[in-house]
C-alpha positions in Angstrom: 0.0 0.0 0.0 1.3 3.5 -0.9 1.3 6.1 1.8 -0.1 9.6 1.1 1.5 11.2 4.1 4.2 13.8 3.4 7.7 12.4 3.8 9.6 13.6 6.9 13.3 13.6 7.3 14.5 11.8 10.4 16.2 13.8 13.1 19.9 14.7 12.4 21.2 12.5 15.2 19.3 9.5 13.8 20.7 10.1 10.3 24.2 10.3 11.8 23.6 7.1 13.7 22.4 5.3 10.6 25.5 6.5 8.6 27.7 5.3 11.4 26.0 1.9 11.5 26.4 1.5 7.7 30.1 2.4 7.9 30.6 -0.1 10.7 28.8 -2.8 8.8 30.9 -2.2 5.7 34.1 -2.4 7.8 32.9 -5.6 9.4 32.2 -7.3 6.0 35.6 -6.3 4.7 37.5 -7.1 7.9 39.8 -10.1 8.1 38.3 -13.3 9.4 39.9 -13.8 12.8 40.4 -17.5 13.9 40.9 -18.5 17.5 42.9 -21.5 18.5 40.8 -24.7 17.8 38.3 -22.7 15.8 36.2 -24.5 13.2 34.2 -23.0 10.3 31.6 -24.4 8.0 31.1 -23.7 4.3 27.5 -24.3 3.4 26.2 -24.3 -0.2 22.5 -23.5 -0.8 20.3 -23.2 -3.9 19.5 -19.6 -4.9 16.8 -20.0 -7.6 13.9 -20.2 -5.2 15.4 -18.6 -2.1 17.1 -15.5 -0.8 20.4 -17.2 -0.2 23.6 -15.7 -1.7 24.8 -19.2 -2.5 27.7 -20.0 -0.1 27.8 -19.1 3.6 30.8 -19.3 5.9 29.7 -20.0 9.5 31.4 -20.5 12.8 31.1 -23.9 14.4 31.9 -24.5 18.0 33.6 -28.0 18.2 33.0 -28.2 21.9 29.2 -27.6 21.9 28.3 -28.4 18.3 26.5 -25.0 18.0 26.6 -23.1 14.8 26.6 -19.3 14.9 23.7 -17.9 12.9 25.5 -14.8 11.7 27.8 -15.6 8.7 31.5 -14.8 8.8 31.4 -14.3 5.0 29.0 -14.9 2.2 30.0 -15.8 -1.4 27.7 -15.0 -4.3 27.2 -18.3 -6.2 24.3 -19.4 -8.4 22.7 -22.7 -7.2 25.8 -24.3 -5.8 25.0 -28.0 -5.8 28.4 -29.2 -4.6 31.3 -27.7 -2.7 34.9 -28.9 -3.0 37.6 -27.5 -0.7 41.2 -28.0 -1.6 42.7 -27.6 1.9 46.3 -27.9 0.7 46.1 -24.9 -1.6 43.4 -22.9 0.1 41.0 -23.1 -2.8 37.2 -23.5 -2.9 35.2 -24.8 -5.9 31.4 -24.9 -6.4 29.4 -26.5 -9.2 26.7 -24.1 -10.3 23.4 -25.5 -11.7 21.3 -23.2 -13.9 17.8 -22.5 -12.6 14.8 -24.3 -14.1 13.6 -22.5 -17.2 17.0 -20.7 -17.7 17.7 -20.0 -21.4 21.3 -21.2 -21.1 21.4 -24.9 -20.1 25.1 -25.0 -19.5 26.3 -25.0 -15.9 29.4 -23.4 -14.4 32.2 -24.1 -12.0 33.2 -21.2 -9.6 36.4 -20.8 -7.7 37.8 -18.8 -4.8 41.2 -18.5 -3.2 41.9 -17.9 0.5 43.8 -14.6 0.9 46.3 -13.6 3.6 43.6 -12.1 5.8 41.6 -15.4 5.8 38.9 -14.4 3.4 37.8 -16.1 0.2 38.3 -14.1 -2.9 36.9 -14.9 -6.4 39.2 -16.7 -8.9 36.7 -16.9 -11.7 34.0 -19.1 -13.4 34.1 -21.5 -16.3 31.4 -23.3 -18.2 31.1 -27.0 -17.4 29.8 -27.8 -20.9 26.9 -29.7 -19.5 23.7 -28.9 -17.6 23.1 -29.4 -13.9 26.7 -30.0 -12.8 26.2 -31.8 -9.5 29.7 -32.9 -8.3 33.4 -32.1 -8.7 36.5 -33.9 -7.5 40.3 -33.2 -7.8 42.9 -35.3 -9.4 45.4 -36.7 -6.9 48.0 -34.2 -8.1 45.6 -31.3 -7.9 46.0 -30.4 -11.6 42.4 -31.2 -12.8 38.8 -31.0 -11.8 36.4 -33.7 -12.8 32.9 -32.3 -13.1 29.8 -34.5 -13.1 27.2 -32.9 -15.4 24.0 -34.7 -14.4 22.1 -33.5 -17.5 18.3 -33.4 -17.2 18.1 -32.1 -20.8 19.0 -33.9 -24.0 21.3 -31.1 -25.1 24.0 -30.7 -23.9 23.0 -33.6 -21.7 24.8 -35.6 -19.0 28.6 -36.1 -19.3 31.8 -36.0 -17.4 33.9 -32.9 -18.0 37.7 -32.6 -17.5 38.7 -29.1 -16.4 42.4 -28.2 -16.0 43.4 -25.8 -13.2 45.7 -22.8 -13.7 48.7 -21.9 -11.7 46.6 -20.0 -9.2 44.0 -22.9 -9.0 41.6 -21.1 -11.3 39.3 -23.3 -13.5 40.3 -23.3 -17.2 38.2 -24.3 -20.2 37.2 -28.0 -20.4 39.6 -30.1 -22.5 37.9 -33.5 -22.5 34.3 -34.8 -22.3 33.0 -38.4 -21.7 29.5 -39.5 -22.3 27.9 -43.0 -21.7 25.0 -44.8 -23.2 21.8 -44.8 -21.0 20.2 -48.1 -20.0 16.6 -47.0 -20.6 15.4 -49.5 -17.9 13.7 -46.7 -15.9 11.8 -43.6 -17.1 14.6 -41.5 -15.7 17.2 -43.3 -17.7 16.5 -42.0 -21.2 19.8 -40.2 -21.1 23.1 -40.4 -19.4 23.2 -38.8 -15.9 26.7 -38.6 -14.5 26.3 -38.0 -10.7 29.8 -38.4 -9.3 33.4 -39.0 -10.3 35.7 -40.3 -7.5 39.2 -41.6 -7.4 40.0 -44.8 -5.6 42.3 -44.2 -2.6 45.3 -45.5 -4.6 44.7 -42.8 -7.3 44.9 -45.3 -10.2 41.3 -45.2 -11.4 38.6 -42.6 -11.5 35.2 -44.2 -10.9 32.2 -42.5 -12.5 28.7 -43.1 -11.2 26.2 -42.8 -14.1 22.6 -42.9 -12.8 21.3 -43.1 -16.4 23.6 -46.0 -17.5 23.4 -48.2 -14.4 27.2 -48.4 -14.5 30.3 -47.5 -12.6 32.6 -46.5 -15.4 36.3 -46.7 -14.8 39.0 -44.4 -16.3 42.7 -44.4 -16.1 44.4 -41.1 -15.3 47.6 -40.0 -17.1 48.5 -36.3 -16.5 51.2 -36.6 -19.2 48.3 -36.5 -21.7 47.6 -32.8 -20.9 44.5 -32.3 -23.0 42.9 -35.7 -22.5 44.3 -37.2 -19.3 41.5 -39.8 -19.0 41.3 -43.1 -20.9 38.5 -45.6 -20.6 39.3 -48.8 -18.7 36.7 -51.0 -20.3 37.7 -54.2 -18.5 37.1 -52.6 -15.1 33.6 -51.2 -15.9 31.0 -52.5 -13.4 27.4 -53.0 -14.7 24.7 -52.8 -12.0 21.2 -54.2 -12.0 18.9 -52.5 -14.6 17.0 -49.6 -13.2 19.2 -49.3 -10.0 20.5 -45.8 -10.7 24.0 -45.4 -9.1 24.4 -42.0 -7.3 27.4 -41.7 -5.0 30.3 -44.0 -4.1 32.4 -44.1 -1.0 35.6 -46.1 -0.3 37.1 -47.4 2.9 40.4 -45.6 3.8 42.5 -48.7 2.9 40.7 -49.0 -0.4 39.7 -52.6 0.2 35.9 -51.9 0.3 33.4 -49.6 -1.2 29.7 -48.7 -0.9 27.4 -47.2 -3.5 24.0 -45.6 -3.2 21.5 -46.7 -5.8 19.0 -43.9 -6.1 16.3 -45.5 -8.3 16.1 -48.9 -6.6 16.6 -47.4 -3.1 19.5 -49.6 -2.1 23.0 -49.5 -0.9 25.5 -51.8 -2.8 28.4 -53.3 -0.9 31.4 -53.7 -3.2 34.7 -55.5 -2.8 37.9 -54.3 -4.4 40.2 -56.8 -6.1 43.2 -55.8 -8.1 41.8 -52.3 -8.3 38.4 -53.5 -9.8 35.0 -53.3 -8.1 32.8 -56.4 -7.5 29.2 -56.4 -6.4 28.8 -58.4 -3.2 25.5 -57.5 -1.7 22.4 -55.2 -2.2 20.8 -53.8 0.9 17.2 -52.4 0.7 16.6 -49.1 2.4 12.8 -49.8 2.7 11.5 -52.3 5.2 9.7 -55.3 3.6 6.2 -54.3 2.6 6.8 -50.6 3.1 4.7 -48.4 0.8 6.5 -45.1 1.3 9.1 -43.9 -1.3 12.8 -44.1 -0.5 15.7 -42.4 -2.2 19.3 -42.6 -0.9 21.3 -39.5 -1.1 24.6 -38.8 0.8 26.9 -41.6 1.9 29.8 -41.1 4.4 32.0 -43.6 6.3 33.3 -42.4 9.7 37.0 -41.5 9.8 37.8 -44.6 11.8 36.2 -46.8 9.2 33.8 -48.5 11.6 30.5 -46.9 10.6 28.7 -45.8 7.5 26.0 -43.1 7.3 23.4 -42.8 4.5 20.6 -40.3 4.0 17.3 -41.7 3.0 15.2 -39.0 1.2 11.8 -39.4 -0.6 9.1 -39.8 2.0 11.4 -41.4 4.6 13.6 -38.4 5.5 16.0 -40.2 7.8 19.6 -41.1 8.4 20.6 -44.8 8.4 23.6 -45.8 10.5 25.5 -49.1 9.7 28.3 -50.9 11.3 31.0 -52.0 8.9 32.3 -55.5 9.4 35.9 -56.5 8.7 34.9 -57.8 5.2 33.0 -54.6 4.4 29.5 -56.0 5.0 27.0 -53.7 6.6 24.8 -54.2 9.7 22.0 -51.7 10.3 22.3 -50.1 13.7 19.9 -47.1 13.7 17.3 -45.2 11.8 17.3 -41.5 12.9 14.7 -38.9 11.7 16.6 -36.2 9.8 14.2 -33.6 11.2 13.6 -32.1 7.8 12.6 -32.9 4.3 15.1 -34.2 1.7 18.3 -34.8 3.6 20.6 -34.2 0.6 24.0 -34.1 2.3 25.7 -34.9 5.6 29.1 -34.3 7.2 30.8 -35.6 10.3 32.8 -33.2 12.5 36.5 -33.8 12.5 36.5 -35.1 16.1 33.6 -37.4 15.3 31.3 -36.1 18.1 28.7 -34.4 15.8 27.0 -35.1 12.6 25.4 -32.4 10.4 22.6 -33.0 7.8 21.4 -30.5 5.2 17.7 -30.9 4.7 17.2 -29.3 1.2 13.4 -28.9 1.2 13.2 -28.6 4.9 15.3 -25.4 4.8 17.4 -26.5 7.7 20.8 -27.5 8.9 20.5 -29.9 11.8 23.3 -30.9 14.2 23.1 -34.3 16.0 25.3 -35.5 18.8 27.3 -38.6 17.8 28.9 -41.2 19.9 32.3 -42.1 18.3 32.4 -45.4 20.2 29.0 -46.8 19.1 28.4 -44.7 16.0 24.9 -43.9 17.2 23.3 -40.5 16.8 21.9 -39.0 20.0 20.2 -35.8 20.8 19.5 -32.9 18.5 21.9 -30.1 19.3 20.6 -27.4 17.0 18.2 -26.8 14.1 19.4 -23.9 12.1 17.0 -22.3 9.6 18.9 -22.1 6.3 17.4 -21.8 2.8 17.8 -24.8 0.5 21.1 -26.2 1.9 22.9 -28.4 -0.6 26.5 -29.0 0.6 28.6 -29.0 3.8 32.4 -28.6 4.2 34.2 -28.4 7.5 37.1 -25.9 7.4 39.8 -25.2 9.9 40.9 -21.6 9.3 
């Protein structure tokens, strides 16, 4: 409603106070990020197309209490960051940027920042991913390349793996190699390739690519001497999964002997064995209870740092976190089902000391902190529910 009352200038003292407040806020936003001993920060990605989020938020995390400070230490403008990747060795941050639904340009981007001498992230640039809906990025073992997973919900340019060299400062350079796979067509969502993740095995010899549309884990050899095309297909190591299963994310044990894979379309976790660097399917574990009618959809998967427990988010209508014990042979035993306390638990992260687990509820607009028992692996009380628009990714960061 428009007011018809004449506009009145505020008193002079109030105008001066406002000017002083604006100056102080500007100085605060530009000030160095001070880090106390034992301090811990969080980098949180959040979708921007249907929210007021700037994209990436840097928040203070108290490792003693598990509490997250609501006021950001820094915000980074980034369109729809679906994944965050922190290169701790070089002090670089990367985000995969999806284009919003209905956007005229279907091609996504990769954004980068560097950590400056005052502890703040500064922009390094953006580069097209040459595919739509980039949803994941990983670094080569030598830190020279990014491997970007373009999920591809549209036929053109579609889903494909992009190889992106990094410059001397860590900035993303134009894509030099693309790899696309044939879809299986076993499920309505498999009419095209949908690369969801590319992850190196712990020994660094093979890059494993999860293609939800192809029902395959596709293996590539990495040779940095081939500067423009460092990846070569390792056809003999390719693992074909049950039709309509839809592989999403892969996780390895620290010793590289075992691996686990979320199957988004069949709502399962696959337990895999590693022999001579190749993956073998050993067991399929259903997320849904026998006879359950509600829809399940696994999302994030994370082993604990001690290798004893595995955590999987179950989205769909379940909205929960599943906790498994890992046996010596890599097999899983379900220990706990914990409500995620929000819709669509897209991502999770475990605090470095193992005493807290954080989950990003994308459609619940919340970041939830749970207490975790490092000895039993079980999740306990809810420490905090932080209101946060469309969270998508979590990275712990020691400044």
